[in-house]
N, C-alpha and C positions, 0 to 999 in steps of 0.2 A: 124546292118542293113545297106544295101546299099542305094543309093539315091532313087531308084524306090520303094523299100520296105518302106522307110521312108515316101515318098510322099503318097503312098497308105494308110499307117497307119494314117497319118494326115487327110486324107479324111473321116475317120471314127469318128473323134473327134468333139465335140462341147463344148461350155462353157469352153474355154481354158484360162488358166492363164500362162503367160510366165515370167520366172524369169531371172534377170540379176545379175551379181556378185558384190561384194563389190568394192568400189572405181571404179565405172563403167567407162569403156573406150569406144571408138568409136565402137569397134567390138561387144561387148556384147549389147550395146544400138542399134546400127544400124541393127544388125542381128535380134534382137528381134522385133524391129519396123517393119522391112520389112516382117518378117514372120507373124506378127499380121495382117498387111494390106492384105497379101495374103489370110489368113484364112477368113478375113472379105469379101474379094472379092468372096470367095466361098460361102458366105452366113452364115458363122459360127459366133458365138459370141466369141470374143477373146479380151483379154486385157493384158497389162503389169502390173506386181505388182509394185507399187510405190517404187522407190529406194531412200531412204532419203539422200544418199551420192552423187547423181548425181549433176554435176556442170552445170553452165550456158553454158559451151562449147557444151554439148550434150543434154541439157534439151529440146530444141525445137523439136528434133527428136522423143522424147518419149512422150511429152505432149499430142498428140492426142490419145494416146493409154492407158493412165493410167486407172486402174480398177476403176469402180464406187464404191461408198461406199456400203458395204453390199454384193458385188458380191461373190458368192460361186461357185468355179470352179468344173467342173466334171473331168477335166484333167489338169495336170500341166506339163509344158515343161521347160527345162533349156537350155540356149544357151550360149556357150563359158564359161561354168563353169566346171572346172576339178574335183572338190571335194566339198562335202557338207560344208566344212569349209570356202568356199568362198562365201557362201550365206549371204546376208545382214541379220541383226537381225530379221527383220519382215518377212523374207522368211524361217526362220528355221523351222517354223511349217509345212512346206511343204517338208522338207528334205527327208522323207520316202514315199512321194507321187509322186515323179518325175517319170513320165511314159516314158519320152523320153528326152534324152540329145543329142544335136547337138554340136559337139566340134572338135577342132583340136589340142588339147594338148596331146602329147604322154603319159603324166603322169596322164591322167584321171583315177580316182579310180574305175570306173565301178559302181558307186552308183545308177544310174538310172536303171529302169527295162528294158529299151531299149536304145541303143546308136547308133548314127550315127557318126562315128569317122573317120576322115581323117587327119592323122598327117602330110601329105605332103602339106596340104592347108596352104597358107600364113595367112589366117584368117578364123574364123568361117563363115564369110560372104560369102566366096567362096562356102562352102558347102550349106549354106542356099540358095544361088543363084541357085545352081543346083537342089535343092529340089523344089524351087518355079517354076522353068522352067517346072516341071512335074505337077504342081498344077494349074497354071493360067498364064496369061500374065504378063510380067514384065513391069508394068506401071511406069510413072515418080514418083508416090508416093512410089513405091517399090524401084526403082532405086536409089533414093537419099540416103536413109539410108544405102542401100547396098554399095554404093560407099564410104560413110563415114566409114563403117565397114572395108572394104578392104584397103582403102588408109591409114587409121590410123594405122592398125596393121602391115603394111609393110613400115612405115615411108615415105609415099608418093612415094612408089616404089623404095626406096633406100636400104632397108635392104636385107640381104642375103636370107631371106625366099621368096622374090619376084621371081616368075617364069614366063615363057611365058604364062601359063594359067592365071596368075594374070593379066597380061596386056590385054589378050584377053577379059576377063570378064569386066575389067574396060572400055575397048573400047566399048563393047556392052552397058554398062550402060551409057556411055557418049553420045551415040546416042539418049538417052531419056532425058538427063538433061544437063544443063550448069554447069560445075564444077568449074568455075573460082572463084566465090565468096566463095565456100566451101574451096578450096585450100588456098585462101588468109586468111580466118579466122583460119583454122586449122594449117597451116604450115608456114605462112609468117607474123604472127601477134603475138607479145608478149607484155604483160603488162610491165609497168615500174618496177613494183615490181618483176616480173619474171626476168627481165634483171638484176636487182640489186642482186637478190639471186644467179643467175648464176655467177655473178662476184665474190661474196664471196665464193661460192663453189669452183671455180677455184683457187682462191687465197689460200685457205686452203687445197687443195687436197694433197694427200699423194701417193707416188709411191713405188712399191714393185717389187720384182722379176726382177731385172735389168731394172726397169722402164717399164715393160710390163704390170703390173697390177696397175690400178688407183683406189683409193678410194676417193669418195666425200661424204660429210655428210650434212644432213638437220636436225639439232637438233631442238627441240621445241623452243629454245631460238631464233633461226634465224627466224622462222616463226612468232613468237611473235614480234620480233623487227621490221619486215616489215609489220605486220598486213596482212600477206599473206592468201589468200583464197585457197580452193582446186584447183580452176582453175589456180591460179598462180603456183601451184606445179606440176600440170599435166605434164607428159613427162620429168620432170627433171631427171628421171632415165636414160635417154639416153645420158645425157651430158658427163658422164665420159668416155664413149666409143669413144668420138670424139677426144680425145687427141692423137696427132701424136706419133707413135712409140709404142702404146699399143695395146694389143689384148684382154684385159679383163677390163671392167669398172664396178666397184662396187659402188652402191649408198646405203647409210644407211639413212633411214628416221625414226626419233623418232615419233611414233604415239601418245604415251603417256608415262609418266615416267614408265620405266620398260618394254616397248614393242617397238620393232624395226622392221621395214619392210626393208628387204634386196632385192635389185634388181641387177641382174647380166646380163650384155650384153657382149658377147664374140665372138672371132673368132674361127677357127677350132682347135686351140691348147687346148682350155679349154671347157669342156662340162658343160655349165651353169646349165643345168637341173640336171645332176648328182651331181654337187656341192650343189645345193639347196636341192636336195632330202636328202642329209646327214643331213640337218637341218629341215626336215619335210615339205619341199616345193616341187616345181616342175615347169614345164613349157616346154620350148623347149631347144634344144641343144645350141642355140645361144642367148636365152633370157629366163630367169627364175627368180623366186623369192621365198622368204620364210619369214615368220614372226616368230620372236623369242622373248623369254622373257629374259630380262637382260638389262644392260647398253649399251650405244653406244660402249664403249670400248670392252665389252664382245662380242657383236655382230660382231664387226670388227675382233676380234681374231678368232671367230668361222668360219666366212666365208673365211677368208684368209687361215685357216687350211684346210677347205673343198676344196677350189680351188687348193691348193697344192696337195691334195690327188688325184684329178681327172685329173690334168694337164698332158698332154703328154710331154715327154722329148723333 
């Protein structure tokens, strides 16, 4: 479905429940919150399904929209969710009821009955913004979470997915809101625990492929040592890609014994999405991930082999 078709379809819905993905980031939370507010502005009953994994970083943007106890939806929408496997545990009962998915991941599995997909968008928030423009006015209550969605998914406009369209949308949102406090909180503030973990990850990093591939690790023992929260760990996956001279940063995070989350951030030489797809994951060419079963050592060997297979000479 294109933007106009999506907007027209949304106008036919009521009693809507919007889903966000596991380990929710700014894009899924901000996009869902903005869409929920837009539907409410149209007079519709709309809520977000409570996400038990949301951190303090993004909780304030979702709190006004959490579903009330006992709410039974007539329609279910997913935002920024590429596959059913990315649904939180409490959302899995809706996996076969998703009537519309708004997404920007080229690896989207097509699980929803209808899909509004734009793989060229820097964030799902860009697509939601275009849809909302055809539904109702973009008020400050909508502009704030949309800015969070877009700014976080393009690294405050530093990542390669940032386009002129991204800047134009951000500029229009900034006419509605003051983003200085948001930018300070999201991009220029780190906890002491976060800084300590970054230091250890850098000290223990490993280099491969003539120092062009960096591997950093977050074992459970590191999190336990620093009593780190999910908020402390957020966005640590981007650290490996910052090392000078490298074009592929790999971060391994031990979610629990025997389960490892792999995150890959890459330059043009390495297709991160293709590499992660070999391990059952997906995402974008420059940023992708996968969750695998096994030890940290096994996960490292698997992703290094996958990266080698998809790397251009």
